[in-house]
Residue frames relative to the residue before (quaternion, step in Angstrom):
aa qw qx qy qz dx dy dz
M 1.0000 0.0000 0.0000 0.0000 0.00 0.00 0.00
W 0.6383 0.5310 -0.3262 0.4518 3.59 0.96 -0.86
K 0.6431 0.5319 -0.3114 0.4544 3.57 1.02 -0.89
E 0.6530 0.5071 -0.3112 0.4686 3.59 0.97 -0.85
F 0.6423 0.5199 -0.3146 0.4672 3.56 0.99 -0.86
K 0.6452 0.5203 -0.3121 0.4644 3.59 0.97 -0.87
E 0.6525 0.5016 -0.3112 0.4753 3.61 0.96 -0.83
F 0.6368 0.5346 -0.3184 0.4553 3.57 1.02 -0.83
I 0.6891 0.4847 -0.2767 0.4622 3.57 0.88 -0.98
L 0.7261 0.4542 -0.2515 0.4509 3.57 0.93 -0.84
R 0.4467 0.6559 -0.4818 0.3716 3.61 1.20 0.07
G 0.5916 -0.6190 0.3960 0.3318 3.55 -1.06 0.73
N 0.6805 0.5084 -0.3216 0.4184 3.59 0.90 -0.82
V 0.6103 0.5310 -0.3643 0.4613 3.63 1.08 -0.54
L 0.6519 0.4977 -0.3103 0.4807 3.57 0.97 -0.83
D 0.6338 0.5222 -0.3267 0.4678 3.59 1.00 -0.79
L 0.6398 0.5236 -0.3169 0.4648 3.56 1.01 -0.82
A 0.6516 0.5127 -0.3148 0.4620 3.59 0.94 -0.86
V 0.6501 0.4980 -0.3150 0.4798 3.58 0.95 -0.86
G 0.6456 0.5324 -0.3167 0.4467 3.58 0.99 -0.84
I 0.6492 0.5112 -0.3179 0.4650 3.57 0.99 -0.80
V 0.6532 0.5054 -0.3200 0.4642 3.60 0.91 -0.88
I 0.6668 0.4808 -0.3051 0.4808 3.59 0.91 -0.88
G 0.6359 0.5415 -0.3258 0.4429 3.59 1.03 -0.79
V 0.6429 0.5088 -0.3209 0.4741 3.59 0.99 -0.80
A 0.6589 0.4918 -0.3092 0.4779 3.58 0.94 -0.86
F 0.6454 0.5138 -0.3164 0.4684 3.58 0.98 -0.84
G 0.6248 0.5464 -0.3303 0.4495 3.59 1.04 -0.78
A 0.6473 0.5087 -0.3184 0.4699 3.58 1.01 -0.79
I 0.6372 0.5189 -0.3264 0.4671 3.57 1.02 -0.78
V 0.6764 0.4858 -0.2996 0.4655 3.59 0.90 -0.90
T 0.6189 0.5371 -0.3430 0.4592 3.59 1.01 -0.76
S 0.6582 0.4884 -0.3026 0.4865 3.58 0.95 -0.84
L 0.6264 0.5382 -0.3363 0.4527 3.59 0.98 -0.83
V 0.6874 0.4724 -0.2869 0.4711 3.58 0.87 -0.93
N 0.7468 0.4373 -0.2409 0.4394 3.59 0.70 -1.09
D 0.7927 0.3614 -0.1664 0.4619 3.58 0.91 -0.88
I 0.7831 0.3212 -0.1715 0.5042 3.61 1.09 -0.54
I 0.7591 0.3964 -0.2257 0.4644 3.60 0.78 -0.96
M 0.7214 0.4820 -0.2720 0.4164 3.60 0.76 -0.99
P 0.6236 0.5402 -0.3852 0.4135 3.69 0.87 -0.63
P 0.6847 0.4463 -0.3280 0.4737 3.68 0.80 -0.74
I 0.6209 0.5246 -0.3546 0.4622 3.61 1.05 -0.69
G 0.6459 0.5114 -0.3109 0.4739 3.58 1.00 -0.81
L 0.6372 0.5208 -0.3206 0.4690 3.58 1.05 -0.75
L 0.6613 0.4999 -0.3006 0.4716 3.57 1.00 -0.83
L 0.7248 0.3869 -0.2215 0.5253 3.58 1.14 -0.64
A 0.6983 -0.5070 0.2633 0.4313 3.58 0.79 1.10
K 0.6540 -0.5729 0.3031 0.3902 3.56 0.89 1.05
I 0.2709 0.7617 -0.5337 0.2483 3.56 0.95 0.91
N 0.2194 -0.7370 0.6254 0.1322 3.56 -0.99 0.89
F 0.3585 -0.7803 0.4697 0.2049 3.56 -0.28 1.25
T 0.6344 0.5438 -0.3548 0.4194 3.60 1.00 -0.64
D 0.7086 0.4210 -0.2658 0.5000 3.61 1.16 -0.40
M 0.4919 0.6228 -0.4589 0.3994 3.60 1.18 0.38
F 0.2583 0.7545 -0.5574 0.2308 3.56 -0.49 1.23
I 0.3148 -0.6906 0.6071 0.2353 3.53 -1.34 0.27
N 0.3018 -0.7557 0.5604 0.1544 3.52 -0.74 1.13
L 0.2331 -0.8028 0.5380 0.1082 3.59 -0.61 1.14
T 0.7059 0.3465 -0.2486 0.5656 3.58 1.28 -0.10
P 0.2314 -0.8364 0.4802 0.1278 3.60 0.14 1.27
E 0.6024 0.5706 -0.3714 0.4166 3.62 1.13 -0.47
K 0.7000 0.3645 -0.2447 0.5633 3.58 1.31 -0.27
A 0.0398 -0.8431 0.5359 -0.0208 3.57 0.52 1.22
A 0.0576 0.7828 -0.6159 0.0684 3.54 -1.04 0.87
T 0.3940 -0.7327 0.5105 0.2177 3.56 -1.14 0.65
S 0.7695 0.2098 -0.1500 0.5843 3.58 1.22 -0.26
L 0.6379 -0.5330 0.3913 0.3948 3.54 -1.24 0.41
K 0.6339 0.5329 -0.3338 0.4503 3.58 0.99 -0.81
A 0.6580 0.5011 -0.3081 0.4700 3.58 0.96 -0.86
A 0.6421 0.5198 -0.3240 0.4610 3.59 0.98 -0.80
K 0.6587 0.4933 -0.3133 0.4739 3.59 0.96 -0.82
D 0.6320 0.5305 -0.3333 0.4561 3.59 1.02 -0.78
L 0.6834 0.4639 -0.2814 0.4884 3.58 1.10 -0.70
G 0.4626 -0.6888 0.4418 0.3413 3.59 1.24 -0.28
A 0.3585 0.7448 -0.4890 0.2788 3.57 1.18 0.49
A 0.4204 -0.6600 0.5572 0.2779 3.55 -1.16 0.66
T 0.0020 0.8238 -0.5639 0.0586 3.58 -0.73 1.08
I 0.2798 -0.6731 0.6468 0.2243 3.51 -1.34 0.40
N 0.1926 -0.8299 0.5206 0.0563 3.55 -0.39 1.28
Y 0.0309 -0.8446 0.5346 0.0039 3.59 0.40 1.17
G 0.5751 0.5733 -0.3831 0.4402 3.63 1.15 -0.38
M 0.6430 0.4955 -0.3102 0.4948 3.57 1.03 -0.80
F 0.6173 0.5401 -0.3395 0.4604 3.57 1.09 -0.71
I 0.6246 0.5217 -0.3348 0.4749 3.60 1.00 -0.79
N 0.6393 0.5161 -0.3232 0.4696 3.61 0.95 -0.85
T 0.6767 0.4897 -0.2927 0.4654 3.58 0.89 -0.93
L 0.6332 0.5284 -0.3279 0.4608 3.59 1.03 -0.75
I 0.6562 0.4835 -0.3075 0.4909 3.60 0.94 -0.83
N 0.5988 0.5583 -0.3364 0.4654 3.57 1.07 -0.78
F 0.6661 0.5033 -0.2891 0.4684 3.59 0.90 -0.96
L 0.6650 0.5075 -0.3077 0.4534 3.58 0.89 -0.90
I 0.6474 0.5039 -0.3221 0.4725 3.59 0.99 -0.76
V 0.6460 0.5136 -0.3246 0.4621 3.60 0.93 -0.87
T 0.6857 0.4735 -0.3014 0.4634 3.61 0.84 -0.89
L 0.6210 0.5287 -0.3469 0.4631 3.60 1.04 -0.67
V 0.6683 0.4911 -0.3025 0.4697 3.58 0.90 -0.90
I 0.6453 0.5040 -0.3276 0.4715 3.61 0.94 -0.81
F 0.6246 0.5324 -0.3352 0.4627 3.59 0.99 -0.79
L 0.6818 0.4872 -0.2911 0.4616 3.58 0.89 -0.94
V 0.6428 0.5124 -0.3254 0.4673 3.61 1.02 -0.76
V 0.6645 0.4901 -0.3088 0.4721 3.61 0.89 -0.90
K 0.6346 0.5263 -0.3270 0.4619 3.58 1.01 -0.80
A 0.6666 0.4936 -0.3009 0.4706 3.61 0.95 -0.85
V 0.6495 0.5061 -0.3203 0.4684 3.59 0.97 -0.82
N 0.6522 0.5073 -0.3176 0.4652 3.59 0.95 -0.81
K 0.6404 0.5206 -0.3178 0.4667 3.57 1.08 -0.70
M 0.6854 0.4922 -0.2788 0.4585 3.60 1.05 -0.74
K 0.5279 0.6332 -0.4222 0.3770 3.59 1.16 -0.41
R 0.4574 -0.6715 0.5107 0.2811 3.53 -1.01 0.83
P 0.4740 -0.6542 0.4895 0.3281 3.56 -0.97 0.72
V 0.5020 -0.6415 0.4875 0.3145 3.55 -1.06 0.76
P 0.4138 -0.7141 0.4933 0.2746 3.60 -0.68 1.01
K 0.4648 -0.6725 0.5012 0.2836 3.52 -1.03 0.83
A 0.5235 -0.6267 0.4777 0.3240 3.52 -1.09 0.75
A 0.5607 -0.6012 0.4471 0.3525 3.55 -1.10 0.71
A 0.5328 -0.6438 0.4495 0.3155 3.54 -1.01 0.85
T 0.2669 -0.7679 0.5637 0.1460 3.57 -1.02 0.81
T 0.7645 0.2400 -0.1614 0.5761 3.57 1.26 -0.26
K 0.1226 -0.7448 0.6477 0.1029 3.51 -1.38 0.31
D 0.4901 -0.6494 0.4877 0.3166 3.56 -1.26 0.31
C 0.4711 -0.6389 0.5293 0.2995 3.53 -1.07 0.80
P 0.4254 -0.7282 0.4676 0.2649 3.65 -0.75 0.95
H 0.6700 0.4990 -0.2997 0.4607 3.62 1.21 -0.26
C 0.8230 0.1681 -0.0797 0.5368 3.62 0.77 -0.99
F 0.3795 -0.7831 0.4246 0.2499 3.61 1.34 0.00
T 0.4333 0.6502 -0.5068 0.3642 3.59 0.99 0.76
A 0.5448 -0.6170 0.4584 0.3352 3.57 -1.18 0.55
I 0.0213 0.7869 -0.6140 0.0566 3.54 -0.89 1.02
P 0.6244 -0.5372 0.3854 0.4160 3.64 -1.12 0.42
V 0.6044 -0.5901 0.4039 0.3512 3.56 -1.10 0.74
M 0.7088 0.4739 -0.2627 0.4515 3.61 0.93 -0.82
A 0.4776 0.6954 -0.4376 0.3113 3.63 1.21 -0.23
T 0.2321 -0.7646 0.5862 0.1339 3.58 -1.09 0.77
R 0.7555 0.1891 -0.1402 0.6113 3.58 1.31 -0.15
C 0.4576 -0.6834 0.4991 0.2731 3.59 -0.96 0.89
P 0.4030 -0.7300 0.4927 0.2487 3.62 -0.76 0.95
N 0.6639 0.5115 -0.3141 0.4462 3.63 1.17 -0.39
C 0.8191 0.2016 -0.0864 0.5301 3.57 0.72 -1.07
T 0.3770 -0.7757 0.4163 0.2879 3.56 1.38 -0.04
S 0.3442 0.7333 -0.5100 0.2893 3.60 1.16 0.50
E 0.4409 -0.6576 0.5345 0.2957 3.55 -1.12 0.63
L 0.2453 -0.7765 0.5705 0.1066 3.56 -0.99 0.93
K 0.4404 -0.6925 0.5080 0.2616 3.56 -1.07 0.73
């Protein structure tokens, strides 16, 4: 069992997957920072200085709070729809970037060369004949 596990781990695709996950986690942190620190503040400013992180519905009215942090400190149950908006924008940015990366990689791939033709058409009777043929087997015309 140990030998099988070692072979599994040492396969190239498992290592590639591990590297991809680590890079994905780091990329996720970058995108989260981009959304929270760069994109959302101007959007909030354009929308009458709204801070999306403080948009919530307090489900326990006896624990009134003016910010999400204050509500959490009081132990109030909240629906954090502002955080959901941030996460949704985060997701859209990640999917857009992945789409652009996949599109660029597909563009960089070399086209698969076409296989050399094995037949050609006879210029007289238009039937398919081998490329190396010097005479058409159907109409017996000589080919150049």
